[in-house]
NUDO-975779 format. One record per residue: residue in three letters; x, z, y of N, C-alpha, C in turn. Coordinates in steps of 0.02 Angstrom, whole numbers, always signed. Each point is the difference from the previous one (the first is absolute). Example, Ala and Ser with C-alpha at 12.3 -4.5 7.8 and 13.67 -1.06 7.14 Angstrom:
# NUDO-975779
  res     n_x     n_z     n_y    ca_x    ca_z    ca_y     c_x     c_z     c_y
  ALA    +660    +390    -284     -45      +0     +59     +45      +0     +60
  SER     -18     -36     +53     +42      +3     +59     -39     +37     +55
END
This chain:
# NUDO-975779
  res     n_x     n_z     n_y    ca_x    ca_z    ca_y     c_x     c_z     c_y
  MET   -1963    +553   +2323      -7     -37     -79     +69     -36     +11
  ASN     +53     +20     -47     +59     -17      -6      +3     -81     +34
  ASN     +58     -19     +37     +10     -66     +12     +29     -41     -45
  GLY     +34     +32     -49     +47     -41     -10     -39     +37    -102
  SER     -34     +11      -9     -51      -4     -75      -1     -59     -22
  ILE     -45     -35     -65      +3     -76      -8     -72     -16     +30
  GLY     -50     +55      -2     -57     -13     +26      +0      -6     +64
  ALA     +45     +20     +70     +17     -21     +46     +15     -58     +18
  GLN     +55     -25     -52     +30     -73      -1     -64     -27     +23
  LEU     -51      -1     -76     -26     -36     -26     -66     -12     +72
  ARG     -16     +52     +20     -45      -4     +53     +27     -26     +61
  ILE     +77     +14      +8     +40     -43     +89     -21     -91     -55
  GLU     +16     -36     -52      +0     -41     -13     -58     -35     +11
  ARG     -46     +35     -31     -89     -21     +21      +3     -10     +75
  LEU     -12     +66     +46     -17     -24     +66     +47     -55     +32
  LYS     +75     -14     -35     +32     -43     +35     -43     -67      -2
  ARG     -30      -3     -56     -39     -53     -12     -71     -14     +33
  SER     -17     +61     +21     -45      -9     +41     -78      -3     -50
  MET      +9     +28     -68     -59      -4     -30      -2    +101     -22
  SER     -82     +13      -7     -20     +39     -21     +11     +26     -64
  GLN     -13     +46     -18      +7     +19     -89     -49     -43     -31
  LYS     -69      -9     +35     -45     -49     -44     +35     -62     -22
  ASP     +20     -25     +55     +37     -86      +3     +52     +16     -81
  VAL     +49     +59      +0     +45     +18     -68     -53     -20     -24
  SER     -37     +63     -32     -42      +4     -41     -27     -57     -41
  GLU     -34     -49     +50     -37     -65     -32     +75     -43     -34
  LYS     +53      -9     +32     +70     -29      -3     +27     +17     -90
  THR      -6     +62     -10     +30     +27     -34     -75     +54     -63
  ASN     -37      +1     +21     -39     +13     -74      +1    +114      +4
  ILE     +52      +1     +56     +10     +93     +13     -56     +15     +32
  SER     -42     +46     -38     -50     +32     +54     +39     +34     +81
  VAL     -61     -40     +36     +20     +33     +92     +22     +91     -53
  ARG     -35     +62     -19      +5     +73      -2     +68      -9      -7
  LEU     +21     -41     -57     +74     +11     -32     +52     -29     +61
  LEU     -21     -41     +29     +45     -24     +50     +27     +61     +60
  GLY     -52      +0     -12      -1     +69     +85     +37     +60     -61
  GLN      +5     +29     -70     +12     +50      -7     +77     -16      -3
  ILE     +12     -38     -23     +92     -55     +21      +4     +12     +36
  GLU      +1     -19     +43     +34     -15     +80      -9     +95     +38
  ASN     -21      +6     -45      -4     +88     +21     +49     +42     -23
  ASN      +6     -39     -67     +49     +53     -49     -57     +34     -11
  LYS     -50     +13     -43     -44     +12     -37      +0     -11     -52
  GLY     +32     +63     -45     -26     -11     -90     +75     -39     -22
  ASN     -17     +17     -44     +61     -64     -57     -31     -90      -8
  HIS     +25     -48      +8     -23     -55     -24     +38     -46     -52
  ARG     -27     -47     -19     +40      -2     -74     +53     -74     +54
  GLU     +32     -24     -38     +71     -13     +10     -21     -95     +11
  SER     -38      -1     -32     -35     -69      -6     -40     -13     +55
  THR     -34     +55     +25     -40     -26     +72     +54     -14     +48
  LEU     +54     +74     +21     +29      -2     +46     +55     -93     -13
  LYS      -3     -17     -46     +60     -76      +7     -74     -51     +28
  LEU     -50      +4     -42     -29     -36     +30     -31      -7     +76
  LEU     +12     +55     +41      +7      +4     +49     +60     -16     +49
  ILE     +61     +22     -15     +67     -26      -9      +0     -80      -6
  ASP      -9     -13     -26     +10     -81     -16     -51     -44     +39
  PHE     -75     +20     +19     -49     -17     +62     +29     +10     +75
  TYR     +46     +30      +3     +18     +24     +68     +83     -27     +19
  GLY      +8     -51     -75     +55      +7     -35     +67     +13     +32
  LEU      +0     +76     -12     +74     +32      +6     +30     +11     -61
  GLY     +54      +1     +20     +44     +19     -69      -5     +72     -20
  LEU     +17     +10     -63      -4     +51     -24     +64     +34     +19
  MET     +63      -6     +18     +58      +8      -1     -28     +40     +70
  ARG     -34     -27     +50      +6     +16     +70     -91     +74      +5
  VAL      +1     -27     -37     -47     +57     -41     +41     +47     -28
  SER      -1      -3     -43     +49     +66     -29     +65     +61     +40
  ARG      +3     -52     +53     +45     +13     +32     -24     +66     +53
  VAL     -73     -37     +26     -19     +65     +50     -32     +29     -48
  ASN      -7      -3     -60     -48     +61     -52     +53     +65     -11
  LYS     +70     -44     +17     +66     +58     -12     +17     +33     +55
  ASN     -46     -42     +47     +16     +81     +54     -53     +20     +28
  GLU     -53      +2     -51     -19     +46     +18      +4     +76     -46
  LYS     +62     +18     -24      -5     +45     -56     +44     +19     +39
END
């Protein structure tokens, strides 16, 4: 897993909060399966879903997009 990816960053933020994927799923109405796919950078996901998670964790879009640019 690329530690600079959005998925990796979201996983780190979840773990910092000692939350399981199930905890996040219950609070965001995003399925556990989809959360796993996002965290493992599998597939393409809706921007609205990623924004929901970014907002949920209180991450700034600039911070996430800066990390995303470093992936390339």
